[in-house]
C-alpha positions in Angstrom: 274.6 66.3 315.5 274.1 69.3 313.2 271.9 68.3 310.3 272.5 69.4 306.8 270.1 72.0 305.5 269.9 70.1 302.2 268.6 66.9 303.8 265.0 67.9 304.1 264.6 69.2 300.6 263.6 65.8 299.0 260.3 67.2 297.7 262.3 70.0 295.9 264.6 67.3 294.4 261.5 65.5 293.1 260.2 68.8 291.7 263.5 69.3 289.8 263.3 65.7 288.5 259.7 66.3 287.4 260.7 69.4 285.5 263.4 67.3 283.7 260.7 64.7 282.8 258.5 67.4 281.4 261.4 68.8 279.3 262.0 65.4 277.8 258.3 64.9 277.1 258.1 68.3 275.4 261.1 67.4 273.3 259.6 64.1 272.3 256.2 65.4 271.4 257.2 68.6 269.7 260.0 66.9 268.0 257.8 64.2 266.5 255.4 66.8 265.3 258.1 68.8 263.6 259.6 65.7 262.0 256.2 64.4 260.8 255.2 67.8 259.3 258.5 69.4 258.2 261.0 66.5 258.1 263.8 68.9 259.2 265.1 67.2 262.4 266.7 64.2 260.7 266.0 62.1 263.8 263.5 59.2 263.9 262.8 59.5 267.6 263.7 63.1 268.6 265.5 64.3 270.5 267.5 61.1 270.2 269.1 59.6 267.1 267.2 56.4 267.6 264.2 54.4 266.5 261.4 52.7 268.4 262.2 49.0 268.6 261.3 47.2 271.9 263.6 44.2 272.3 265.6 42.1 274.6 268.9 40.5 274.1 271.8 38.4 275.6 272.8 41.4 277.7 269.4 41.8 279.4 270.0 39.4 282.3 273.5 40.8 282.9 272.3 44.4 282.8 269.5 43.7 285.3 272.0 41.9 287.6 274.5 44.8 287.4 271.8 47.3 288.1 270.5 45.4 291.1 274.0 44.9 292.4 275.0 48.5 292.3 271.7 49.8 293.7 271.9 47.3 296.6 275.6 47.3 297.4 277.1 50.3 295.6 276.7 52.8 298.4 278.0 50.2 301.0 281.1 49.4 298.9 281.7 53.1 298.1 281.7 53.9 301.8 283.9 50.9 303.0 286.4 49.9 300.3 289.9 51.3 300.5 290.3 54.2 298.1 292.4 52.4 295.5 290.1 49.3 295.6 287.2 51.7 295.1 288.8 53.0 291.9 289.3 49.6 290.6 285.8 48.5 291.5 284.3 51.6 289.8 286.1 50.9 286.6 285.1 47.2 286.7 281.5 48.1 287.5 281.4 50.7 284.7 282.7 48.3 282.2 280.2 45.6 283.3 277.3 48.1 283.0 278.4 49.4 279.5 279.1 45.9 278.1 275.8 44.5 279.4 273.8 47.4 278.0 275.6 47.1 274.6 274.9 43.4 274.4 271.2 43.9 274.8 271.4 44.7 271.1 273.6 41.6 270.5 277.3 41.3 269.7 277.0 42.3 266.1 274.4 45.0 266.2 275.5 46.3 269.6 279.3 46.2 269.4 281.0 44.9 266.3 279.0 46.8 263.7 278.7 50.1 265.5 281.9 51.7 264.3 281.7 50.2 260.8 278.7 52.0 259.4 279.0 54.5 256.5 279.3 57.4 259.1 282.2 55.9 261.0 286.0 55.8 261.3 286.6 52.3 260.2 285.4 53.1 256.7 288.6 55.0 256.0 291.3 52.8 257.5 292.6 51.9 254.0 293.0 55.6 253.0 295.6 56.1 255.7 298.2 53.8 254.1 300.5 56.9 253.8 299.8 58.8 257.1 301.8 61.9 256.4 300.3 62.3 252.9 296.8 61.7 254.3 297.3 64.4 257.0 298.5 66.9 254.5 295.5 66.2 252.3 293.0 65.8 255.1 291.3 69.2 254.9 290.7 68.9 251.2 288.3 66.0 251.7 286.1 67.7 254.3 283.7 69.6 252.0 280.7 67.6 250.8 281.4 68.6 247.1 285.0 67.4 247.3 286.1 64.2 245.5 286.1 61.2 247.9 284.9 63.4 250.8 285.3 61.9 254.3 282.4 60.2 256.0 280.6 62.5 258.5 282.4 61.4 261.7 285.8 61.5 260.0 285.2 64.9 258.5 283.7 66.2 261.8 286.8 65.5 263.9 290.5 66.2 263.7 292.5 63.3 262.4 293.7 62.0 265.8 290.3 60.4 266.1 290.7 58.4 262.9 294.4 57.7 263.5 293.5 56.0 266.8 291.7 53.3 264.8 294.4 53.2 262.1 296.9 52.4 264.8 294.7 49.7 266.3 294.4 48.2 262.9 298.1 48.2 262.4 298.6 46.6 265.8 296.5 43.7 264.5 293.4 44.8 266.4 291.3 45.3 263.3 287.6 45.4 262.8 284.6 46.7 264.7 284.9 44.3 267.6 288.3 45.4 268.6 287.4 49.1 268.0 284.3 48.7 270.2 286.2 47.0 272.9 288.8 49.8 272.9 286.1 52.5 273.3 284.4 50.6 276.1 287.5 49.7 278.0 289.1 53.2 277.8 285.8 55.0 278.1 285.0 53.3 281.3 288.1 54.8 282.9 286.4 58.2 282.7 284.6 57.6 285.9 287.9 56.9 287.7 289.3 60.1 286.4 286.3 62.0 287.7 286.6 60.4 291.1 290.3 61.3 291.4 289.5 64.9 290.6 286.6 65.2 293.0 288.6 63.7 295.8 291.4 66.2 295.2 289.3 69.3 294.7 286.4 68.6 297.1 287.0 65.7 299.5 287.0 61.9 299.6 283.5 61.8 301.1 282.1 63.5 298.0 284.0 61.2 295.7 282.8 58.1 297.5 279.2 59.3 297.4 279.5 60.0 293.6 281.1 56.7 292.7 277.9 54.5 292.4 276.3 57.2 290.2 279.3 57.4 287.9 279.2 53.6 287.6 275.4 53.3 286.9 275.1 56.4 284.6 272.5 56.2 281.8 275.3 57.6 279.6 276.6 54.0 279.4 273.9 53.4 276.8 275.9 55.5 274.4 279.4 54.7 275.8 279.0 51.2 274.3 279.9 51.6 271.5 280.8 55.2 270.6 284.2 56.8 269.9 283.0 59.7 272.1 283.4 57.4 275.1 287.1 57.2 274.3 287.2 61.0 273.8 285.4 61.4 277.2 288.1 59.4 278.9 291.0 61.3 277.4 289.4 64.6 278.3 288.6 63.4 281.8 292.2 62.2 282.5 293.5 65.6 281.3 291.4 67.2 284.0 292.4 64.7 286.6 296.1 65.2 285.9 295.6 68.9 286.1 293.9 68.5 289.5 296.8 66.4 290.7 299.3 69.0 289.4 297.7 71.9 291.3 297.0 70.2 294.6 300.2 68.2 295.2 303.3 69.6 296.9 306.1 70.6 294.5 307.9 67.5 293.3 308.9 65.8 290.0 305.6 64.0 290.1 303.8 67.4 290.2 305.7 68.5 287.1 305.0 65.2 285.4 301.2 65.6 286.2 301.2 69.1 284.8 303.0 67.9 281.6 300.5 65.0 281.3 297.6 67.3 281.7 298.8 69.5 278.9 299.6 66.5 276.7 296.2 64.9 277.1 294.4 68.2 276.6 296.3 68.7 273.4 295.3 65.3 272.3 291.7 66.0 273.3 291.6 69.0 271.0 292.8 66.9 268.1 290.2 64.2 268.8 287.2 66.6 268.8 287.0 70.3 267.9 284.2 70.9 270.4 286.2 69.5 273.3 288.3 72.7 273.4 285.5 73.7 275.8 287.0 71.3 278.3 289.2 74.3 279.0 286.3 75.8 281.0 286.4 72.8 283.4 290.2 73.2 283.5 289.8 76.8 284.5 287.6 75.7 287.3 290.3 73.2 288.5 292.9 76.0 288.4 290.6 78.2 290.4 289.9 75.6 293.0 293.5 74.7 293.3 294.8 78.2 293.5 295.2 78.2 297.3 297.5 75.1 297.1 300.1 76.9 295.0 301.1 79.9 297.1 304.6 80.5 295.8 304.8 82.2 292.4 307.8 80.2 291.1 305.9 77.0 291.8 302.9 78.2 289.9 305.1 79.4 287.0 306.9 76.0 286.9 303.7 74.0 286.8 302.2 76.2 284.1 305.4 75.9 282.1 305.2 72.1 282.1 301.4 72.3 281.4 302.0 74.5 278.3 305.0 72.3 277.2 302.8 69.2 277.3 300.0 70.9 275.5 302.2 71.9 272.6 303.3 68.4 271.8 300.3 67.2 269.8 299.5 70.4 268.0 303.1 70.9 266.9 303.3 67.3 265.7 300.2 67.5 263.6 301.1 71.0 262.3 304.5 69.8 261.2 302.8 66.8 259.5 300.8 69.3 257.4 297.4 69.4 259.2 296.1 72.9 260.0 293.6 72.7 262.8 292.1 76.2 262.3 291.7 75.8 258.6 290.1 72.4 258.9 287.6 73.7 261.5 286.5 76.6 259.3 286.0 74.2 256.4 284.1 71.8 258.7 281.7 74.6 259.7 280.9 75.2 256.0 280.3 71.5 255.5 278.1 71.4 258.6 275.8 74.0 257.3 275.8 72.6 253.8 274.4 69.4 255.2 271.8 68.5 257.8 273.2 71.1 260.2 272.0 73.9 257.9 268.4 72.4 257.9 267.9 71.3 261.5 266.1 74.1 263.3 268.2 75.8 266.0 265.0 76.9 267.8 264.2 73.3 268.6 267.6 71.8 269.2 268.9 74.6 271.4 266.5 73.3 274.2 265.9 69.8 273.0 269.6 69.1 273.4 269.1 69.7 277.1 266.5 67.0 277.1 269.1 64.7 275.6 271.3 65.7 278.5 268.6 64.6 281.0 268.5 61.2 279.3 272.2 60.6 279.4 272.7 61.9 283.0 269.4 60.8 284.5 266.9 62.3 286.9 269.2 62.0 289.8 271.6 64.5 288.1 268.7 66.9 287.5 268.0 66.8 291.3 271.7 67.1 292.0 272.0 70.2 289.8 269.3 71.8 292.0 271.4 71.1 295.0 274.4 72.3 293.2 272.7 75.7 292.8 271.8 75.8 296.5 275.3 74.9 297.5 276.8 77.6 295.3 274.4 80.3 296.6 275.0 79.4 300.2 278.8 78.9 299.9 279.6 81.6 297.4 281.7 83.6 300.0 283.9 80.5 300.5 285.0 80.8 296.8 286.2 84.4 297.2 289.9 85.0 298.0 290.4 85.7 301.6 293.5 86.7 303.6 294.6 84.2 306.1 295.0 85.2 309.8 298.6 86.2 310.6 300.7 83.2 311.7 298.7 80.6 309.7 300.5 81.0 306.4 301.6 77.7 305.0 299.5 75.7 307.4 298.1 72.7 305.5 294.7 71.2 306.0 295.1 67.7 307.4 292.8 65.3 305.6 290.2 63.9 308.0 290.9 66.5 310.7 287.5 68.2 310.1 284.5 66.1 311.1 282.8 64.6 308.1 279.5 63.0 307.8 279.3 59.2 307.5 277.7 57.7 304.5 274.9 55.7 306.1 275.0 53.1 303.4 273.4 50.3 305.3 270.1 52.1 305.2 270.6 53.5 301.8 270.4 57.1 303.0 272.9 59.7 303.8 272.7 61.2 307.3 274.2 64.3 305.8 275.8 65.5 302.6 279.5 66.3 302.6 280.7 69.3 304.6 279.8 72.8 303.4 283.2 73.6 302.0 283.4 70.4 300.0 279.8 70.9 298.7 280.7 74.4 297.5 283.9 73.2 295.7 282.1 70.2 294.2 279.3 72.5 293.0 281.8 74.9 291.3 283.3 71.9 289.4 279.9 70.8 288.3 279.0 74.4 287.3 282.0 74.6 285.1 280.9 71.5 283.3 277.4 72.9 282.9 278.8 76.1 281.4 280.9 74.2 278.9 277.9 72.2 277.9 275.7 75.3 277.5 278.4 77.0 275.4 278.4 74.0 273.1 274.7 74.2 272.9 274.5 77.9 272.1 277.2 77.5 269.4 274.7 75.9 267.1 277.3 73.3 266.1 275.6 70.6 268.2 272.2 70.3 266.7 271.1 66.7 267.5 273.2 63.6 268.4 274.3 65.2 271.6 273.6 62.0 273.5 277.0 60.9 272.3 278.7 64.2 271.5 278.3 65.6 275.0 279.4 62.5 276.9 282.7 64.2 277.9 280.7 67.0 279.5 278.0 64.7 281.0 280.6 62.8 283.0 281.3 66.0 285.0 277.6 66.6 285.8 277.2 63.3 287.4 279.2 64.2 290.6 276.3 66.5 291.5 274.5 63.3 292.6 276.9 63.2 295.6 274.8 66.0 297.2 271.6 63.9 297.2 270.1 62.0 300.2 268.6 58.6 299.7 271.2 57.4 297.1 269.6 54.0 296.6 266.3 55.4 295.4 268.1 57.7 293.0 270.3 55.0 291.8 267.3 52.9 291.1 265.8 55.7 289.0 269.1 55.9 287.0 269.1 52.2 286.3 265.5 52.0 285.3 266.0 54.9 282.8 269.0 53.3 281.2 267.3 49.9 280.9 264.2 51.4 279.4 266.2 53.4 276.9 268.2 50.4 275.8 265.3 48.0 275.6 262.7 50.3 274.0 264.9 52.1 271.5 267.5 51.0 269.0 270.0 53.8 269.4 272.1 54.9 266.5 275.3 55.1 268.4 
């Protein structure tokens, strides 16, 4: 058996994880010093929006049980379950993990009250009694000096975010409990969307290896209960639909997938301004799927349906009187008139990356190191190459190429996925990292990125599929999440 060159680099994985730990420690220590001396970070426990509050709660036993179950049986089930059953189990497991972590803070403090604070969307439900009029007048209430200015999260997002909770309220699902349940239930599907995408663009082995890490992600601490979990799911399904559109043979379903991808991406842009950067991941999907669409008319057809779907939400909001570009520019002014203009860029530009370590875990830090190795070694595979004469149109048969078994029974992987799959997976993760770095450098994400960057973080987690000894790394992920939720009272 040919052994993977990545298997014997465990010490380097530990080094990458150690560097991530040092980054977090530096962010905590330097951040506390800045906050205690200058009071300019506006965060009680930098780099997180949280406060020190060791506690246990009704969710503690359930969270411990879920963690132990996924660490012990997650790799086994990921390797053996039929594909569709694995998707269902992943969604169920992610919901169990998110709910149990949220309930560590109790039902009221951990779920029902999260979206009812003075920063949140439920504060403005009554102001949407006339939706068309509110949309026409939405931008006027963004500035801090405007009469009846919007709360921070309402002002900081396009109106589709607020309208989601308005619609829930009018359906009879009013209050923070229903809003929290919506965000958790929908947000947990993001892991399913990522799995679908990884399977289509890399291979099924990679998706199966990534599944336990997507379920047991430390990001779950902030997915329950934050509207950004809902945003992450919508964004993730837009990417998954795009992956389906560019990898499937031409059919009505392909066109439907392309239209759905555009529709969901359009909605994503009207849920959060910053999630326009999901286009970077979308570009990676198009690049990886380019070899599947070899006939120009097929490509044009799929792009036409993609653009048509994308136009739906922007056209609807524009006709209703909301100008996305105008609102964004007004928001930038409000951002710098408030805490965003005081928080030091020189600290947050790197401390935000420490937040990313906390929401994706040490396993992802090690996985990103392997991602870099896979890209360097497989870079030539990503370059366009001419096929040998007589092989045009020959399709790769799934499973025809020998793949490495996931030695789940021992908790270790005999080998990582095949070289081609590693490279494709690494490129997808790289695109997510580039999108996150662009958001970081923009200066519009100073603090609170533990929730704001959830949509990007979900696409970094598949890097864990490249790791050996999955149970050990899953244990590290679980311990980190449990410590964060029990030692800190997070603001989101």
